[in-house]
Each structure stands twice: as structure tokens, then as C-alpha cells.
C-alpha positions as CSV (number, residue, x, y, z in Angstrom):
1,M,-114.1,43.9,62.2
2,K,-116.4,42.0,60.4
3,V,-118.6,43.0,57.5
4,D,-121.6,43.1,59.1
5,D,-120.3,45.7,61.9
6,Y,-119.3,47.8,59.0
7,R,-122.6,47.6,57.1
8,L,-123.9,48.6,61.1
9,L,-122.1,52.0,60.7
10,A,-123.3,52.5,57.3
11,T,-126.7,51.9,58.3
12,L,-126.8,54.3,61.7
13,S,-124.8,56.9,59.1
14,E,-127.9,56.7,57.4
15,A,-130.7,56.1,59.6
16,K,-129.2,59.1,62.0
17,T,-130.7,57.3,65.1
18,L,-130.5,54.0,67.0
19,R,-133.7,53.3,66.6
20,K,-134.2,53.7,63.1
21,A,-131.2,51.6,62.3
22,A,-132.5,48.7,64.3
23,E,-135.3,49.1,62.2
24,K,-133.6,48.7,59.1
25,L,-131.4,45.5,60.2
26,Y,-134.5,43.8,61.9
27,I,-132.6,43.7,65.5
28,S,-132.9,45.3,68.8
29,Q,-132.2,48.5,69.7
30,P,-130.3,47.7,72.7
31,A,-128.5,45.0,70.5
32,V,-127.2,47.8,67.9
33,S,-126.2,50.3,70.9
34,Q,-124.1,47.0,72.7
35,R,-122.5,46.4,68.8
36,L,-121.4,50.1,68.2
37,K,-119.8,50.4,71.5
38,S,-117.7,47.1,70.4
39,I,-116.9,48.7,67.3
40,E,-116.1,52.1,69.1
41,D,-113.4,50.3,71.8
42,E,-112.2,48.3,68.8
43,W,-111.0,51.6,66.9
44,G,-110.4,53.2,70.1
45,V,-112.2,55.9,69.2
46,Q,-115.7,57.7,69.4
47,I,-117.2,57.2,66.1
48,F,-120.7,59.0,67.1
49,I,-122.3,61.3,69.5
50,R,-125.0,60.5,70.7
51,T,-128.2,62.8,72.1
52,K,-131.9,61.9,72.7
53,K,-132.9,63.1,69.2
54,A,-130.1,61.7,67.3
55,L,-126.7,60.9,66.1
56,Y,-123.7,63.0,64.9
57,T,-120.6,61.9,63.3
58,T,-117.3,62.7,65.0
59,G,-114.6,64.0,62.5
60,V,-112.0,60.6,62.5
61,G,-115.9,58.9,62.6
62,E,-116.3,60.6,59.3
63,R,-113.2,58.7,58.0
64,I,-114.2,55.1,59.3
65,I,-117.8,55.8,58.2
66,A,-116.5,56.6,54.5
67,H,-114.4,53.0,55.0
68,A,-117.3,51.2,56.2
69,K,-119.3,51.7,53.4
70,K,-116.6,51.3,50.5
71,V,-116.5,47.7,52.0
72,V,-120.2,47.2,52.2
73,D,-120.0,48.2,48.4
74,E,-117.4,46.2,47.6
75,E,-118.9,43.4,49.1
76,R,-122.2,43.9,46.8
77,L,-120.1,43.9,44.0
78,V,-118.0,40.9,44.5
79,K,-121.4,39.1,45.5
80,D,-123.0,40.2,42.3
81,Y,-120.0,39.4,40.2
82,I,-120.1,35.8,41.7
83,A,-123.7,35.4,41.0
84,A,-123.3,36.9,37.4
85,N,-120.8,34.1,36.6
86,E,-122.3,31.1,37.7
87,G,-125.1,32.1,35.2
88,A,-127.9,30.5,37.3
89,V,-131.0,32.2,37.9
90,E,-131.1,32.5,41.3
91,G,-130.2,34.9,44.3
92,K,-131.8,38.3,45.3
93,I,-133.8,40.6,43.4
94,S,-134.7,44.0,45.1
95,I,-137.8,45.8,43.1
96,G,-139.5,49.3,43.9
97,V,-142.9,49.9,42.5
98,S,-145.5,52.5,42.4
99,S,-148.8,51.8,44.3
100,L,-150.7,51.1,41.6
101,I,-148.6,48.7,39.5
102,G,-148.1,46.9,42.7
103,Y,-151.7,46.4,43.0
104,T,-152.6,45.8,39.3
105,I,-149.9,44.4,37.2
106,L,-147.3,43.0,39.6
107,P,-149.2,40.1,41.3
108,D,-149.3,38.3,37.9
109,I,-145.5,39.4,36.5
110,L,-144.2,37.8,40.2
111,A,-146.3,34.7,39.8
112,K,-145.1,33.7,36.4
113,Y,-141.5,35.1,37.7
114,L,-141.4,32.6,40.4
115,S,-143.0,30.0,38.6
116,D,-140.1,30.0,36.3
117,F,-137.7,31.1,38.3
118,P,-138.3,29.6,41.7
119,N,-134.7,29.9,43.5
120,V,-135.2,33.6,43.3
121,N,-135.9,35.6,46.4
122,V,-137.8,38.9,45.3
123,K,-138.0,42.0,47.7
124,I,-140.5,44.3,46.7
125,D,-141.0,47.9,48.1
126,V,-144.5,49.6,47.1
127,G,-145.1,53.1,47.6
128,S,-145.4,56.5,45.6
129,T,-143.5,57.1,42.2
130,K,-141.9,60.1,44.2
131,E,-140.5,57.7,47.1
132,I,-139.4,55.2,44.7
133,I,-137.2,57.6,42.7
134,A,-135.7,58.8,46.0
135,N,-134.8,55.4,46.8
136,Q,-134.3,54.1,43.7
137,G,-130.5,53.1,44.6
138,D,-131.9,50.7,46.6
139,Y,-133.3,48.7,43.9
140,H,-132.1,46.4,41.3
141,L,-135.1,48.1,39.0
142,S,-138.0,50.2,39.6
143,I,-141.1,50.5,37.8
144,I,-142.7,53.9,38.0
145,R,-145.3,56.0,36.5
146,G,-145.0,59.5,34.9
147,S,-141.3,60.2,35.7
148,R,-137.9,58.6,34.8
149,V,-135.0,58.1,37.0
150,L,-131.8,60.0,35.9
151,N,-128.7,58.3,34.7
152,K,-130.7,55.0,34.1
153,E,-131.8,53.3,31.6
154,N,-136.1,54.2,31.2
155,E,-138.0,51.9,28.9
156,L,-141.5,52.4,28.1
157,L,-143.5,49.7,29.2
158,Y,-147.3,50.9,29.0
159,S,-149.1,54.3,28.2
160,D,-152.6,54.0,29.8
161,K,-155.7,56.7,29.2
162,H,-157.6,57.8,31.7
163,Y,-161.5,58.0,32.1
164,L,-164.0,60.0,34.3
165,V,-166.0,57.5,36.2
166,T,-169.4,58.6,37.8
167,P,-172.1,56.4,39.4
168,K,-175.1,55.6,37.3
169,D,-178.7,56.1,39.4
170,V,-176.9,59.0,41.4
171,E,-177.3,62.9,40.5
172,L,-173.6,64.2,40.0
173,E,-174.4,67.4,42.7
174,D,-174.8,64.5,45.5
175,L,-171.2,63.0,44.8
176,A,-167.9,64.2,46.0
177,V,-164.9,64.5,44.0
178,I,-162.3,62.4,44.6
179,E,-158.6,63.1,44.4
180,F,-155.7,60.9,43.9
181,Q,-152.3,62.5,45.0
182,A,-150.2,63.2,42.1
183,D,-147.7,65.6,40.7
184,P,-148.8,68.9,40.0
185,D,-149.0,68.7,36.0
186,Y,-150.9,65.8,36.1
187,I,-153.6,67.4,38.7
188,T,-153.7,70.5,36.5
189,H,-154.6,68.4,33.3
190,I,-157.8,66.9,35.3
191,K,-158.6,70.2,36.7
192,N,-158.7,71.8,33.5
193,Y,-160.6,68.8,32.4
194,F,-163.0,68.8,34.8
195,E,-163.7,72.6,34.9
196,A,-164.3,72.5,31.1
197,R,-166.5,69.7,31.3
198,F,-168.8,70.8,34.1
199,N,-168.5,74.4,33.5
200,I,-167.9,74.4,37.5
201,K,-165.1,75.2,39.8
202,Y,-162.7,72.2,40.5
203,E,-163.1,71.8,44.3
204,P,-162.2,68.0,45.6
205,Q,-163.8,67.2,48.3
206,I,-161.9,64.0,49.1
207,F,-158.0,63.4,49.2
208,V,-156.8,60.0,49.1
209,D,-152.5,58.8,48.6
210,Q,-153.9,55.2,46.9
211,I,-155.6,55.4,43.5
212,T,-157.2,51.9,44.7
213,T,-159.0,53.9,47.1
214,C,-160.7,55.6,44.6
215,R,-162.1,52.4,43.2
216,E,-163.6,51.4,46.4
217,L,-164.8,55.1,47.4
218,L,-166.8,54.3,43.9
219,R,-167.8,51.0,44.6
220,K,-169.3,52.7,47.4
221,K,-171.2,55.3,45.0
222,V,-169.6,58.3,47.5
223,G,-168.1,60.0,44.6
224,I,-166.7,60.6,41.2
225,T,-162.9,60.5,40.1
226,V,-160.7,60.2,37.2
227,L,-159.1,56.5,36.9
228,P,-156.1,55.4,34.5
229,E,-156.9,52.4,32.3
230,L,-155.3,49.8,34.4
231,V,-157.7,50.6,37.3
232,L,-160.7,50.0,35.3
233,D,-159.9,46.2,35.4
234,G,-162.4,44.4,37.5
235,L,-164.9,47.1,38.1
236,D,-168.4,46.5,37.1
237,L,-168.6,48.9,34.3
238,D,-172.4,48.7,33.6
239,N,-172.8,50.6,37.0
240,Y,-170.6,53.4,36.1
241,H,-170.6,56.2,33.1
242,I,-167.3,56.0,31.3
243,E,-166.2,58.8,29.6
244,E,-162.7,59.1,28.1
245,V,-160.7,62.4,29.5
246,L,-159.2,64.6,27.2
247,V,-156.4,67.7,27.4
248,G,-157.1,70.0,24.1
249,D,-158.1,67.3,21.8
250,K,-155.9,64.2,22.8
251,P,-156.2,61.8,25.6
252,L,-154.6,62.3,28.9
253,T,-152.4,59.6,29.1
254,R,-149.9,58.2,32.0
255,D,-146.5,56.4,31.3
256,T,-145.0,53.9,33.2
257,Y,-141.3,52.9,32.8
258,I,-138.9,50.2,34.3
259,S,-136.0,51.8,35.3
260,Y,-132.4,50.4,35.8
261,D,-128.7,50.4,35.3
262,K,-127.4,48.9,32.3
263,S,-125.0,47.0,34.9
264,V,-127.4,44.8,36.8
265,L,-128.3,42.7,33.6
266,M,-125.3,41.3,34.4
267,L,-127.4,39.7,37.2
268,P,-129.5,36.8,35.5
269,Q,-132.1,37.2,37.9
270,V,-132.5,40.7,37.3
271,E,-132.1,40.4,33.4
272,S,-135.3,37.6,33.3
273,F,-137.4,39.6,35.3
274,I,-136.9,42.7,33.0
275,D,-137.2,40.1,29.8
276,L,-140.1,39.3,31.5
277,I,-142.0,42.0,32.0
278,K,-141.3,43.4,28.7
279,K,-142.5,40.4,27.0
280,D,-145.9,40.6,29.2
281,S,-149.5,41.7,28.1
282,I,-149.0,45.0,29.3
283,I,-147.0,45.5,26.3
284,S,-149.7,44.3,23.9
285,R,-151.7,46.5,25.1
286,N,-150.1,49.7,23.6
């Protein structure tokens, strides 16, 4: 069997359906089905039981899948070893990034990185911190906010303050309260601040899962919200009242971490990216 066949089996085991596996591998579903049949014919056993809703691994299939994953992992280790020992800053780097960082900091960093190392292929996944942590095994490194990744190196890149932003020339009672999806502790801090500041119950009317959407709603003077310092860049502050959010007598802050396994520093393209982001201007803001 080819390594691609083992990779197909490993992907099918994780995806649980032919359709999802086809999407991950960027090939058609009929092609996945045909290749799976050929693999099963080669082994002479049924590896998966197919139903309309999902794939179920057979008993002997479990052993084959475990072997397939080992082959795929060994191939990646060999490739990483070769890349590390060649010493050239080239190859691939996979990065998981929280949505706020993907919108604000990452574009400038990538522009400089690819200018310095044009032979590196970069794969970026942007999502919530929760999603990035859940899929952290897919990345050489992650840039996340508010949380650390267990059993990884977690280096603090930046700690930004938060501000209540309200449009000028609009009465507060005419504005909706906008809330950005975040972890419960973070939302509790904002709730406590809001209720102490305005002496009314905190009742958001608009909920969004992208903090950049909050900023665009502000531009349209739809409501008021709390934004981290990073998002204020590029906002015409002459049109808004800005007030620092305090928790007790301390500023409400949000930490940004770069998380990785020490072993990835063997890869020149990864080490170079980590060095660059640690030297970037976001560090100098602390």
C-alpha cells in the first residue's frame, strides 16, 4: 500500500463519513469510496461498515487503522527530520490563529515573514480559541487568546486592555448592547463592569461570534460594546467615547499566547516564525 492509502484510512477513521473525508483530502466522494474498496480488497477484509449516517470500524479494521496512523506519523517525523537537518528555511508551516489575531496582527507578520522566507508554504486556520485548542494537533504552533494549551510551551506575546466604546451624538438608551462570544469568566467581568458603571441590568441585545463584527456595528452606530485595545487600531476615535474597563481597580486585560511543542523548533521555518513574532511590535506594546 502507498502512504496515501494509509492517510486515507486514518482520515476516514477520524471523519466518520465518506463525505467529510473527501472534503479533508480535497478529492471526490466517489474516489474515496473506490480507493477504500481497493484497500479492503488488498487486505482481504472489511475495514469499515458503511451506513447512511456514518462509518463504523470493524474489529480487524481497528488494527489496520492503528497501523495506518503509525505509518502516517512516521512519515511526518521523517519529513520533519529531513527538513530540520537540511537547515534551509523552506517547507511547510501550519498555524492555528484566534480570529482576532488573524484579523489584526497576523497579516503584517505574514507579509514580513514571507518577504524574508519566500520558499515557505504557510497554512493558516482561523477560528475561536476553543476551536484552535481543540485542533492544536494539526498545527506546528498556535496563537490564542485568554487560554494556554496544555502540555505545550506557552509564551506571552501581548496583554491588551479593554475599553467601553460608545458612539458620540447618540443617546445611550437608543443603543443596543453588543456582546462578543467569549469564555464565561471574561463575559462575567464585562457584565459586572457594565452593571456597576450604568446601574442597570446587563442585557445584551446583539450577540456576535466575530469581534470585528462588533467594530463594524459600532461604525454604523448600532450599539455599544467592549473592545480590546488591538481592535481600536483603525477606528476613528474622534467619533466615539472611549472608557477603560476596570475590574475592581485593575484594568480588564486579555493575554495573547504563542503555543508550540519544543520539538517543532527543530524545523527552521517554524523557529524563524516564532523568532519573528516574538520580536514583532506587539511585544514592544507591553
